[in-house]
C-alpha positions as CSV (number, residue, x, y, z in Angstrom):
1,X,-22.6,-3.4,0.0
2,X,-18.7,-2.9,0.0
3,X,-17.8,-5.9,-1.7
4,X,-20.0,-4.6,-4.9
5,X,-18.2,-1.4,-5.0
6,X,-15.3,-2.7,-5.2
7,X,-16.3,-5.2,-7.3
8,X,-17.4,-1.9,-9.9
9,X,-14.7,-0.4,-9.5
10,X,-12.2,-3.0,-10.0
11,X,-14.5,-3.7,-13.7
12,X,-14.5,0.3,-14.7
13,X,-10.9,0.6,-13.5
14,X,-9.2,-3.1,-14.4
15,X,-5.5,-2.0,-14.4
16,X,-5.5,0.4,-11.7
17,X,-4.8,0.2,-8.1
18,X,-7.3,2.0,-4.9
19,X,-5.1,4.5,-5.0
20,X,-4.7,5.4,-8.6
21,X,-8.0,5.3,-9.5
22,X,-8.9,7.5,-6.0
23,X,-6.6,9.9,-7.4
24,X,-8.6,10.6,-10.8
25,X,-11.8,10.5,-8.5
26,X,-10.5,13.3,-6.1
27,X,-7.1,14.7,-7.2
28,X,-3.2,13.8,-6.5
29,X,-3.4,14.6,-3.1
30,X,-6.2,13.9,-1.8
31,X,-6.0,10.6,-3.7
32,X,-2.2,9.7,-2.2
33,X,-4.0,10.5,1.5
34,X,-6.9,8.3,0.5
35,X,-4.4,5.5,-0.3
36,X,-2.5,6.1,2.8
37,X,-5.5,6.1,5.2
38,X,-6.8,2.7,3.1
39,X,-3.1,1.4,3.5
40,X,-2.4,2.1,7.6
41,X,-6.5,0.9,8.0
42,X,-6.0,-2.0,6.3
43,X,-2.4,-3.4,8.3
44,X,-3.7,-1.9,11.4
45,X,-7.3,-4.3,11.0
46,X,-4.8,-7.4,9.6
47,X,-1.8,-7.4,11.1
48,X,-1.4,-8.6,14.9
49,X,0.0,-10.4,17.3
50,X,-0.3,-14.1,17.9
51,X,1.2,-15.4,21.5
52,X,2.8,-18.8,21.3
């Protein structure tokens, strides 16, 4: 379901980032906060330290 939503949003707003089209949905200030949260959780989910 998440992939489908991401695909449809990309088709509707092909040259915009997640932060840019979220600003259109919920306003500039709230869109920036949502974008920050998205980036924070993305970095937390993908950034991990491996032990050598």
